N, C-alpha and C positions, 0 to 999 in steps of 0.2 A: 371332477375328479376321475382317475383314474382306473377304468375297472380293475380288479387283478383275480386271478384263478382261483378258482378254493378246491379242497378234495373231503370229503365227507363222508364219516364209517357209519354205513346203516346198516343194521345186522353185522352179518361176518363179509360184507360187500364194502371195498370202495368205488365213490363215485366223482366223478371231475366236472366242477360246476365254471365252463369258460367266464359267467360273470360274476363267480365269486357267491358265497351263503350269503352277506349282507343286503344284498340287489337281487334273490330268489323270490322273482316276485309267485302270484297264483297263475293257474291257467287255466281256472272256472269261468264259464262265460255266465255271468252277471243275468238278471233278469231282462232288463234292457238289451239286452246283447252281446254291448263288450265286454273284453277279457275284465278279471277282475283286478283291483288296483293295489293291493295288499300285498304286501310281505310276507314270508311263510314265518318268518322270524319276527315279534315285535321288543324282544330281549334276549340275551345270551342264554339260551335254558341251553346249550353241551357246553362242553368244553374243548381248548386246543388239548391233542397231544401229540406225540410222536411216536410212530412204531417204525419199529426197523424194516429193514427188507436185505435183499442179494445185494441189489444194487446203492443202497446209504437209508440215510433215515426219510419218514416220511410225515408231513406237517399236516393233521386230518382234525377236522372237527367229528367231536364222536358222541353221535347220537347213539351207540351201539346200547348204553344202558337203562335208553329208555324204554318207556310200557310198548307195547306193540303197536298201541292205535296211534303216539304220536309217528312212529316211526314210518311208517304207511301213508300217517298224511304228507309226513316230507317226502316221501318214495313217489306219495300220486301227485305231488306241487300243489297242497290245494290247504287256502288259510282257516283258520278256526271257522270264519263263519260258514265256509263252502265244507267244509268238513261231514259231508255226511253219502249216502248210496245212489242221491236222486239230482247228484251233480251231471249236469253238462260240461266240457270240458271246449274250450276253446281252441285253445292248441294242444301241441304233447309237451310233456315235461322236459325240461333242459337238458338232463342226467346224462351223460358218454360215461357209461363202464371205466375207471382205470386202465388204463395200459400203461407201466411203467415202460416203455420203447416210448411210443406215440407222444407219450406225457411227462418225459426224460425232464426237462426245464422244472417239475414239480418232485424234484427227487434231490435230497442236498447228499452228496456224496460224501468219507468218509472224511476223505481230502478238505473238501469243504470246510465239515462239522470241525476238523482241527483245526485248520487255519483259523476260525470266526472262535474258538474259544479260547487261542492262544492271542486274539487278538482284544478280545475280553479282559484275558487275565493282565495284558500290556494298559489298557487305561482302566483297571480296576474296578471292575462289575462281575458284580458276580451276578446268577442263574435269577435273582429275586432281584437285580437291576437295583440294587441298594449300593454304594460306595465300600470297596473294600479298599482298609491301606493293612497293609501285613504288620506284626507286632517285628518292633526293632529285638533282635537278638541279642 
């Protein structure tokens, strides 16, 4: 399976994850020494949303509505087991600040969005992915 980069909205900042949300692994050191193998998220706790920017649409995993403790745990890249102050990290978090110029592939231009919308209309698919058939007039 190919890893896919994702953008995450934490508080009021967008972060770039080269390996994506679902493969984000805890950076804490276990008691035996190696890096923790737990993932940060064990089920979808947030939702995907699109934000508008001057360059186009940006799809983000939106954690901004969650409690500050959850946002901080994600920012520190710790699983729920290692969500404490006395944890020693094995490595640095994998977050990179989102840069629309450097991460341009993560931005969908208005032209691309219109083309995708037109394709969906031609195929009879609506936003909720149920088949749609026009009513004859």
